[in-house]
N, C-alpha and C positions, 0 to 999 in steps of 0.2 A: 820302185818305180820313182823316181825320180823327186826329192820335196821341195816343188814349187809352190806357184801361186794357187788362191783357194777363189773361187766366186761363188757365194751362195745367192739364191734366188729364196726369197718369201712371197708367192703369188698370195694376196690375202685375200682368207674367203673360197678358194679354190679346191671345187669336190672332182675328188679323182678322176670319177665317172663322167662329164663334160667333157673329158679329153679323148680325141680320138684315139690315140695310144693306149686307152682305158676302154675302149670299146664304143662310145656315144656318136650314136647314129649320124646328126649333124657334125658338119664337118668345120667343127671349130678351130683347130688348132694345127693346120699344118705345117707351119712354121715350126713349133713347139715340136709337132710330131718328127721330124725331120731329124731333129736334136736328139732326141730319145732313140730313132733309129741309129746313132753312131751311140749310142749307151747301156747302159745298165736302167730298167725300166721294175723297182719293187712294186710289184702285186698289190700287194696286200699290206700299208704303211699307216697308221693311226696317228691320228694326234688325242694323247691317253689325256691330256688336261685343257680346255676348250673354255672361254674363246682366247683374244687375239693377247691378252698381256700373259695367261699361264701360260700358252701356246710357247711362242716366243720366248719366253724362262725358260721355260723347260729346254728350248732348240740352241738357247744362247749356252746354259749352263750344264748340259745333260744331268743336271736331277728332275727330281722329282718335288712337290710344291710341299711334301713333310720337311722338306730341308730350305727349298729358297722361299715357302709361303705366301708364294702368289697363285691366289687363285680365282681371279675374275677383274672385272673392268673396275676398278677403282680408282677414288681421285682424289687427292688433296694430302698435305701432309703429315694426317694421322692413319695413312692407309697402310696394308701390309708395302714395304720396299724387300728384293731381293738385298739382302745385307752385303756389305762390303767384303767380308771374308769368303765369301761362294763365290770365284772367277767365271767372270766371263768370257767364252770364247777370244774374243778380241785381246782382251787384257793377255789370254794365253800365248797368243802369237807375237802381241806386241813384244810382250815378255822374251819369246825366244827371238827376236830381230826383223819379226816383220812390219812392214807397213801395214796401216789398217785404216780403211775409209768402209764407209757407209753415209748411201744414201738411202735416208728413212727420215721418218717423223712422230715415233711414238717419244725419243727425247729420256726423261728419265735414268731409270740407272742403265738402258738400252746403247747411252751413249759411251759406257766405259770403256776403256782400253782404244776407242775410234780415235786415231791422229787428226783423220777429216772426217768428219760431220758437216753430210750436207742437208737440211731441209729443206722440203718443196711443199705448194699450198695449190691448191686445188679448187679449194671449197668456195670461194668469191661466191657463184652462184648458184640457184637454187630449180635454177629452169635446165632444161635439153644446149648442147649436152655439158657433159663433165669427161674434160679432157684429161685422166688421170693418170695413162701411162704414159702420155707426153710429158706431162707434167715432171714425173719421176724421170722419166728420160735423159731429160736435161740434169734432172744431178746427178743422174750414173753416171751420164758420159764424162761429166767431171770430178768423176771418182776414176772413173778407169783411166783419162787422161794422168791424175795425179799418178797410180801406181804403177801406170806402163813409162811415166817418167822420171822414174828413180830407178836407182840399182838393188835395193832391196827384194828378198821374194815380197807379194803380200797378199793379204785379205781383203776381200770387199765385201760386202753386203747391200745389195740392192732389195729392198722392200716397195713391191708394186702393189694398189690398192682395189686394181680390177679384180675378181668382178664382186669386188663389195657395194653394198647398196648404197646409192643410190644408182639403180641400174640406168644409165643416162648416155648411152655411150654415142659418140658424132654421127655422123650420115659418113657414109652410105651404111657401115651394121646397124643402126636404130632400126631397120627396116629387112634387113636381112635374113631373119627367119620368121618374121610376120607381115601377110598380108592382109589381113580385113580389119574390124572397124574395133577396137581395142573398149568403146563405149557403147556399141550398139546396146541398146536399149533391154534389146530382147533377150541378151544373153544373160543368165544370171550363174555362173559360175563361179562370181568371184561374192558373191551373194553375203557366204561364209565368215568370208575374209573380214569384210567391214561390219559383220555384226555379234563377232566373238571375241577378238581382241584389240579389248580401245586401248592397250599399250601403248600400239606401235599406228592406231587410227591414225593421229595427226601428222605422221611421221612421213607415212604412205600419202594422205592427201596432199601432201606438198609437193610428191615428186609422180605420182601418179592418178592425177584426180578426176573422179569418175567413171574408171575404168573397171568394165562391168564382166568381160575375159579375163581369165584367169592364164591363160595361156600365154597373154601378153609379155606377164614380167616372169614367164619363164622363160622364153624367147630372149626377153628383152637380156636374162641373165647368160643366158648361151651368144647374144652378141657380143655382152660385156667382157668374154672371153675371147669371141673372136677380136674384139678390137684389141683386146690386152697380146695376141699373138700378133698381130700387125707389129705392136709397138716393140714387143721383143726383136723380130728379126733386127732392126738398124742395134742393137746390141749381139747379135752375133755377127751381122756385116762388119761390127767394129770390129770384135775379137777377131777373124777371120782374117779384117785386112792389117790389123797390127802382128798377127802370128802367135796370137795370145791362147791359140787353143792348144797349142802343140805344148805348153809346159803348164796348163792349168788344169786344175778339179774343177767342173761345175757340179754345183749339186744344185737339182732346183727342187721346192716341197712349198709347204701351206701352212699356216700356222691352225688351220680349221677346215670345214667347207662350208657349207652352205642349206639349211632346209628350204626346198621351193613350196610343196603343198601336199608331201606325201605324209606328215601326220598334224596337221595346220596348224603346225610352227610358222608358217606365213614369212618365208621371206627375210632370214636372220636367223644364228648359229647357236640357236638353242635347242636344247634336246640332244642325250647321248645316244644318239642314232648314227647308222652310218653314213647319211647323209652328212653328217657335219666330222664324223671320226674318219670316214676312209678318205686320202689325202692323198697327190702324187709325194712321188720320192724317186728323181733323176738323178743319175752320177755318169758325168761324159770325161771320158780322157782319153787321149791316143792309146794308153798303155788299158785300156778294162775294155772288154771284147763288144765287140760294137753287134745292137740288136739281141741284147742279152736281157730276160727277164728271170726273175728270181722269188718265187714264193714265200712261204712264210709269214708270220708275224713281224716285224717290225716299227718301231715309231721314232717318233721325236728325239728319244733319249740314245740312239744309237749316230746321230750327227756329230754333236763334240768327240767321241770315240774317234771315229771316223775321220775326222780331220786332222786331230793331232798322229794319229797311225800314219797319214799319208805326210804328213810333215814331220815325219820323225821324234814328237816330241812323246817321252814318256811322261804323264803327267803323277804329277806328288800323289794324288789325293785319289780313292777308289771311285770308279765313276760305274754306274751301273748296266750301261747300254754294253753293244757289242759293235767294234769296227764293222763296218760291211764289205771292207776291200779284203776282212778274212771270209767273210759268203761267198762273196764273189771267187775268189782264188780258191773255195771248196766247191763250186758249183755246187751250193748247199741250198736248199728250198722249206727248208726247217725253222727261216728266222731266225732271230736273235731271243724271240720266250715266245713261250707256248702258251700265255697268261697273261694279262695285264690289268693293273687299276686304273679306273679313269673317273673324271670330275668334273662338276663343273658349278659356278657359284656368280652366275651372272643375273640373268633375267631368274633362274630356278636354282633351287641348291640340290646337286643327286649325284651320285657313288654309284660304280659298280664295278661288273668283273667280264672282260673280257677274254673267250678262248677263241681258236680257232672254229669253235665250232657252234659256242653259246654266247648269249650277252643278257646279264645279271642287271638289273636297272633298278636301284633306290632310291622312293623321294624323299628329301625329307622337309623341304617347301616349295610349294608350286601355285607363290600367290596368281596366277594368269589362265592356268589350260587346266586344271584339278586332274592331271593325268593319275592315273592308277599306282597306287602307293610303291605296287613291285612289277616290275614287267620283266618278262623274262621271251626272249625270240630264239629259235634257231636258225644260225645264219647261212648253215646248207641249204635247207629246207625254204628256207622263208629269208630270202636275201635283203627284201624291202621292209621287213619286220612291220608286219600287218598283221599279225596273229599272236597275240599274248597268251605265251603258255604258262603262265604263275597259276594257273587254277588248276588247272592238269596236269602238272609236272611238278609238286611238292617237295619232291623228291630231290631233283636237279634245283630246285631254289635253294633248299636248305645245303644242298653241296657247294653250290658256289659260293653262296651266302660265306659261310663258315669257313672256303679258304679265303675270299676278301675279308674278313673281320678278321681275321688271322694275319694276314697281311699288314693292316691297319694297324694291329697292338703291336707288332713286331716292328714296323714305323715311328710307331712314337716313340717305344721303348729304345729305339736305335740313337733317335734323336733327343732324347728326354723333354720332346715338347709337344703339345697336346693338339688334336685334331686339326689343322688348321680352318680345315671344312665346316668345324663347328664354330670355332674362335671368331669367325666373320659375318657381316649380314650380306642379304641379299644386295647387288649392289646398284640395278638400276632397276625404276619402276616405270618409267615410261619416255618414249623419248618424241619431239614434233618437229625441231628443228634436223634441219639434213643436215648443219655444219657441227652437231655432235654426234652424227652415227659412228665417224671415226674419231679415234685418238691423236690429236693434237698435242704438239709440244708444247 
């Protein structure tokens, strides 16, 4: 494969199962599905470290939080930063002679290695609509023009913020999947959301005041995906017009998913459930098999090795992930790993162990939801994780916990540093302002 351009999309907060190419029953993603039909879909990709900052830091470094130390949505100069001696993907490619650009708003260490960094703003209003994809498109097209207007191979990162809350897509998407009365006084399906979760209550009132029907925000999440899909079509058309698909590896993924109403975590990305961990991962290139689907567990850790492999760059450091190109060439459904450590530390502190069949979640601190101290789910027989088997299968809890703790001990010994999950406090206690819902530069 000719080592040319790389276009990496992060579609913030996008669950895999809300896309047509991953089986969703609503027509949320016709344009993205068409793109996927021309490439390779990885059916079981997980974001092991959530939410946005640890997810993207892992995506860009190919390292886990024991190395990069970023485990949550923290702010301020005293909070953990990604160390300067841990190279980011853009830095590696810039050193190899690539032109590097990003349309993004996270700032901080995510700027490193970007010769062009185009921020955007969509949080000026708190009422409908929020035209997030259109704002990102403006910055994205500037980046693509810069990439296409020079002679070097290029790397471009485009970070879209749909379907992140607030779910306020513009017309006609706002009524695309919902035709009822979301404030019907006879409907009490949203009562528990208002009654049981004070931390986000003010935030919810700011963008869905008086909502009584729980199906409304669920439908609006899907509508935000559809709006994003329409926005991405502008990018596909740009690439086609410039014949840029011919020599560009397109990678499309997400930093994490989203809880809707499955575990009463209400429209945010906390909880180490598949709703948050299972994300899309799609690779498209003329030399990759069109319409291919690969099974097996893969993760964010595999993206950097994949890009470096495609670019013909041998990393000087050892990376834990696997090039997905090798899995595609081998027509393998074994994935890059059989098991994976998982963690979160923003609204709650939890860690665990995920295999192809089992999920173990261990609670350290949960000030909002008071979930069980240990959760065990069989992902084959209970993919929606509704039946906690921890009390019924203590031997499985013990086996998975032993493997998980051995891995943590090994990583602390390898780095010579303490467990970052225990060294940092919970970052967020409450949100009321929609402008604070997404990281700002």
